[in-house]
Phi, psi and omega in degrees: 000150178273134180301153183298317181297316179293322180297319179297320180295321179295319177298319176298319179298319179295320179296318178295323178302316181300317180295315182293323177297317178298318179295327179286330180283333185302314178300323179291319179297327182282318186261326185058024178237338184274075184295332178297326177296320179296315181293318178298318179297318178296319179297316180290324179296318178295322180292320178295318178297323179296320177295323181294338179299337179299334185259002180261124184276046181275177179298133183304321182289321176296320178296327179296316179296316180297318180296319179296319179296314180296322179295319178299315179298317183296312182297311183295321181293317179298316181292320177297316178300319179295318178299318177295321184293318182273003178056041178230141178271059180284337179256094184279175178296323179298318179295320180295320177295322178295320178296319179296317179296319178296325178297319177295319178296321181295325177299319179294319180295315179299321182295323181279326184230075182301336185292339184268004186303309185296315183293318180294320179297314179299320181296312184291317179293323177299315178297321180297312180295321180297314179296318181298316179298318180295318180297318182295315181290332181284318190260344181244316182057020181248348185233066183295324181294314180299311182296323179295315180295322178294320177296315179298318179297320178295319180296319179299316179295322178294320177297320178298318180295327180281350180087010178277074184257140177286164179291323180274094184294324181298317178297321178298315179296322180295318179295317179297317180299318181296313180298316180298315182296316179296321179295321178294319177298322178292324175298316178299316179298319181297321179295313180296320179296322179294320177298314180297319179296322180297316178294323180295316179296322178297315180293319181291338181284347177297140177291337179259158178279145179233132177228134176249127178249148173277185183296344178260015176065033175255144185289125176255327181212143177213133178273172186299321181296318179294318179300319179294320183292325183266011172084021179263142182288331177206174185289332183294326184290343181265345184290148177068007175271152176285151183300328179290340177273334182285317181257145178291150175293150006271001187291318178299318180294319182291321176296318179298317179295322179296313179299320179295322180295318179294319181297317182291321183274343182056040179244139178290151179184160180231134178250131174237127182216158175246127181226168176240128182238163175257116184286174182298332180271007176091354180283146172274124185237125174283133182236146165259123182253122178246117181254119182236120177280149176206168181245143174223113185051051177062013175252135185276136176227168179227131176258121177256122176254123181252115183247122177288115183250027179301314181294320178297317179296322179295317179293320178298322178295320178294318178296320179297319180295316179297321184284337189241352184231148177281126185287342181277310187260343184081358177282168171300146170267187184301314181296316178296323179296315180300315181294315182295316181293320178299318180296318180294325182284342181270344180288160182299137180215168180285144176304136179093353178295155187232148173250145183230139172239128177243120178250137178226137179237123183294135178278134174062021177295327180302328180295321177296316181299313182292327186277321189249348180095167188289325181297313179297314182297324179291323176298320178295317179298321178298317178296317180297316181299316179296321180291318179298323181298336180276347188245016177252156179301156185299327184265006181271162176242142183240139181217155170253120183278355184118150182061234181245030180256134176234150180227143176236131177244132180229132179234166176072032179261138176290150183303325183291333183267349190304303187299313183294316181296314181299316180295320180295318179296314180298319180294321179294321178295316179297321180294322180294325177291319183293339180293337173096159181222149181242124178230119178050048176071007176255136181257135181231128177247114191250155170235168180215149171267123188240130176242139183238136174220142179224160180202152175302139186305314187280347182248353189288138170251123187300314181300316179294324180295316178293322178300317179293323177296324176297318179298319178294320179294321178295322178296323177294320178297320181295330182282344180127181184288148172067030182259152177237128179229142175254136183298140173220154182305332180298336181292344177293345177267015178297160176305156183300325180300319180293319180293319178296317179302314181295315182290325182293326178298333181268338190294319185298333185257007177236022176058033176273335177274143178208169182245141166248160184230128180250124180290150175234128188247157175286133184299318186283311185268339184077003181283148176288127180239339181216159171229129175260126178277124184239124183278143178225156181227119174247096184280140179292335182252332185253352183081205181281119181253122182295149180301325182292351175265319186265338179296313177301323179293319178297321179292322180290331185258005182069006173294342183299332179295311181292319179295319180298318178296321179295318180298313181298313181297317182291315181295318179294319178297319180293319180296319178296322179294315177300317183297329178282337183267318176217124191303111177230031181299338179278352183271171182230139174263123181259128186230131178279136176231163184249170177296324181298325179292323178292336178288340179286116183295344181260008187301311182298320180294319178297317180298317179299321179297318179296317180298317179295322181299324184255008176067034180255151175271147179303327181292348178273000181241135175236125181261127182263128177245156172266162179300327183299327179296318183282331178298324176283079189282069179267167180298324183295324179296311181299317181295312183295318180294323176297317179296320180292321177295319178295326178292331180105011179278141178279148180241132180238141178257115186272155175053041184291139175106357181235148170093318185222152182255344183289130180246359186296332183290345177294333178268342180283327186243151179276096180259131182264329187223138170249132177252115182287128185300143183299332181296327176289317184295317183292340183253020182300331184275356187288311180201166182291327182298322180293320177296320178296324178295314179297318179298322179294320178300317181295316180297318179298314180300318179296320178299327181271005177078024181256154172268153186244133176239128177261122179268155173074026179284120185236345184232154175300327179298314178301318181296315180296318181297314180295323177296318179295329179284346180099014177295145186271318187227152178238142178219131178159183184293340176298324178275306180186148168287165172304136189242144174292152185302319184289342180266351184294318180304316180296320180295315181299317180295316180292320180294319178297322178296321179294323182289328183270346183276000000 
């Protein structure tokens, strides 16, 4: 029999076991993820129940079977819990089956020999605790106290099984109870620590830094990323510090003031700021700091999110460079020049100060480009840009406007010095060009047409100033090579061509040019199959300028290259957007190009890059040429058209039937589409001979494997006649006038509805 004192102590031990088991279950009930806590609790509960059997006066043999079952549950649960805790599959299915089989065998042994129950139980539980302690110290090395207590607990149970019991049983039970209680408490601590670690790892896995402040703006929690960003060696060194101590001034002070303001007003709010901090490795890192207040058990806290924006800043810098600087020379481009000059003109200056813009256009540079190619010409431009940079005043800004145009901006000049300084700078620039440049053993002596415009600092409009400089430069070009002209009001009376040239140079960069799109339909089905991109110009000073007035001027001045690139990029971007909104993948975007664009040896490569950028196939683009382009049967035409055909772009011949009589070039080049000139279509009703001519054009095109588009279709009669002749596509006011991009979706939907109704 067990002594009364010992029995009382055992009852106390069982009561404590129940409390500790409940404490071990609570983390699992809260998280439902800490399965090791559940298994450990089950193992201890089975062991406690087995001990309680000593006080149950049931049949010894029945108690033996129950004890064997509980012991099996206890051993397997403890081992499973340990395996889960150390994240190792040390307890395999085979071992679990072996334990279950051993449990059945143990029931038989207990049933036959009830006297060995206590010793066998002590032996098995001792081995279980000993193995668990060894496994924990082997695979984690983080819980030395827990593993030590489990090993001691296992040794005590093994000693009990061997019969090495002290004479003072009460003292023995107390020691065993103490070790058991401490081991259970360590198990509870290990579970809680594992939960805390999981949250810590989760927080530390964030790419951004996280800091939690209390209502007094003191750091309560900081993850590893945040500690690294604010220059702390570990998270502990940042805890309990005030936010103004964590961040360098003035950012720490401003964050602290913001938090104090929110606390005093008790109003929710979020602060976003950009600051620069010194990281633990000494690097300066730009951060975006987002401060969000929240409540926890009616206590106010603040979450600081620190986002490293180094990559964003780098991309912004690259985008700024692309938008404001010329990639060939490294100088400012037109947009960068406008911004820089505007900023300089807005700073405080003395009354009467003047701003000056000097524009220069290289004479006969196009001849170098055509003779030596773009690579050679670009090397020359780089030398010129570097040389010009050496001959401008220290406070001036230099830009390349594109092509062979350069601009110099000077601000803060007194009115008395303006004329002399501008003339001296222009003369120095002209002299530097005349000194000559050497590229690949070839010497070039250049001249430039230079225009000068000035205006009072406080009244100057940058756009107007550049416009006036263009007028002066055009006047210099008109006077001959190497001339310098200063703007005067009389130049406003220049011929319209000069005014258009000056205004057009400015139009592309002030959003005055835009595109309209005219649908082209299939004759048989009436479905939209093509869109032709048509350029338009709405000048702020000249009003609406027709294409037949400004396109020839653009071609004569080489502005057509820059305008052509803009048209292609804009039309392709618009076509890609439409295709994403309403499926028009079967349609084609038709774009007009000039002879000057075909002379560019990189034209096909540039077009391919634009198509790839917008996810378009080459077959979705049709380039329209005029007959005049093909009549100039140069090598560059043949080369460019071959490259475009290899790329898979369709080629269309516009305004066919007017201007030239030679038809041999139709067989020389791979033309996919002929567009019958509108003058033929509009006069179909005049006589039979004209109808026969149009019919012959259609038959010829079909014989050559080309599709036919009739332009300028305005009446149903014209449409019926052309359909009877075998024309493939119709374009004109009968279908639609040219439409703005934003109105095209509605037109396509309504047109599709008409076709299906």
